[in-house]
VMD Tcl script that draws the C-alpha trace (Angstrom):
set ca {
  {26.72 68.81 59.46}
  {28.07 65.27 59.48}
  {26.69 64.70 55.99}
  {28.44 67.84 54.77}
  {31.74 66.73 56.29}
  {31.40 63.31 54.69}
  {30.68 64.89 51.30}
  {33.80 67.02 51.65}
  {35.94 64.00 52.59}
  {34.49 61.99 49.69}
  {35.35 64.81 47.31}
  {38.89 64.92 48.68}
  {39.25 61.16 48.21}
  {37.96 61.41 44.64}
  {40.50 64.13 43.91}
  {43.22 61.96 45.42}
  {42.14 59.04 43.22}
  {42.25 61.25 40.12}
  {45.65 62.57 41.11}
  {46.92 59.03 41.65}
  {45.51 57.95 38.28}
  {47.30 60.81 36.54}
  {50.58 60.12 38.34}
  {50.19 56.34 38.29}
  {53.03 55.81 35.89}
  {55.45 57.77 38.04}
  {57.74 55.76 40.28}
  {57.23 58.15 43.20}
  {53.84 56.73 44.29}
  {54.03 53.80 46.70}
  {52.25 50.62 45.64}
  {50.15 50.45 48.83}
  {48.69 53.91 48.25}
  {45.96 52.85 45.79}
  {44.90 50.06 48.15}
  {44.75 52.47 51.08}
  {42.66 54.93 49.06}
  {40.25 52.13 48.13}
  {39.95 51.19 51.81}
  {39.25 54.81 52.72}
  {36.57 55.03 50.03}
  {34.90 51.89 51.40}
  {35.03 53.34 54.90}
  {33.46 56.60 53.72}
  {30.70 54.67 51.93}
  {30.06 52.67 55.09}
  {29.90 55.82 57.20}
  {27.54 57.48 54.71}
  {25.27 54.45 54.99}
  {25.40 54.55 58.78}
  {24.60 58.27 58.81}
  {21.58 57.64 56.58}
  {20.37 54.94 58.96}
  {20.96 57.23 61.93}
  {19.05 60.03 60.22}
  {16.08 57.70 59.61}
  {16.17 56.54 63.23}
  {16.37 60.10 64.52}
  {13.39 61.16 62.41}
  {11.40 58.27 63.85}
  {12.43 59.22 67.37}
  {11.52 62.87 66.79}
  {8.09 61.81 65.55}
  {7.61 59.68 68.67}
  {8.59 62.63 70.90}
  {6.14 64.87 69.02}
  {3.34 62.37 69.68}
  {4.45 62.12 73.33}
  {4.34 65.91 73.72}
  {0.83 66.05 72.26}
  {-0.43 63.28 74.54}
  {1.32 64.81 77.55}
  {-0.34 68.18 76.90}
  {-3.73 66.47 76.62}
  {-3.22 64.48 79.84}
  {-2.01 67.61 81.63}
  {-5.13 69.50 80.56}
  {-7.37 66.64 81.65}
  {-5.60 66.46 85.02}
  {-6.07 70.20 85.54}
  {-9.76 69.92 84.71}
  {-10.12 66.94 87.05}
  {-8.43 68.80 89.92}
  {-10.66 71.82 89.29}
  {-13.79 69.65 89.38}
  {-12.65 67.94 92.58}
  {-11.99 71.31 94.16}
  {-15.42 72.65 93.10}
  {-17.28 69.55 94.27}
  {-16.15 69.82 97.88}
  {-19.08 70.11 100.25}
  {-19.88 73.62 101.45}
  {-18.58 74.46 104.87}
  {-20.70 76.83 106.87}
  {-18.12 78.00 109.39}
  {-16.98 81.59 109.26}
  {-13.31 80.57 109.12}
  {-13.94 78.33 106.09}
  {-15.83 81.12 104.32}
  {-12.98 83.55 104.96}
  {-10.51 81.00 103.57}
  {-12.67 80.48 100.50}
  {-12.96 84.25 99.91}
  {-9.20 84.56 100.28}
  {-8.68 81.73 97.79}
  {-11.04 83.30 95.28}
  {-9.31 86.66 95.61}
}
mol new
graphics top color blue
foreach p $ca { graphics top sphere $p radius 0.5 }
foreach p [lrange $ca 0 end-1] q [lrange $ca 1 end] { graphics top cylinder $p $q radius 0.2 }
display resetview
């Protein structure tokens, strides 16, 4: 979206430059106007460059998050398996109350 807005502003500045070039001989245009337009063009170019750098950085960050999500899912699965194994490896309890609790848990 930001890139689209910058393209629109650049197009507007180019049109303004062309308009100024066509009306350059007229006495109505202030002398500082061409300098101000040049400054604006430089600012737009700088912003375009910064947006490109930001886009590259964001792509790198998104890739790092994707890797993080994959590793997190793997660790979560391993943790679940570990907890299941720990739960299954508990020594058998012979008491009636413990058996009732185990039946209830299994249900």
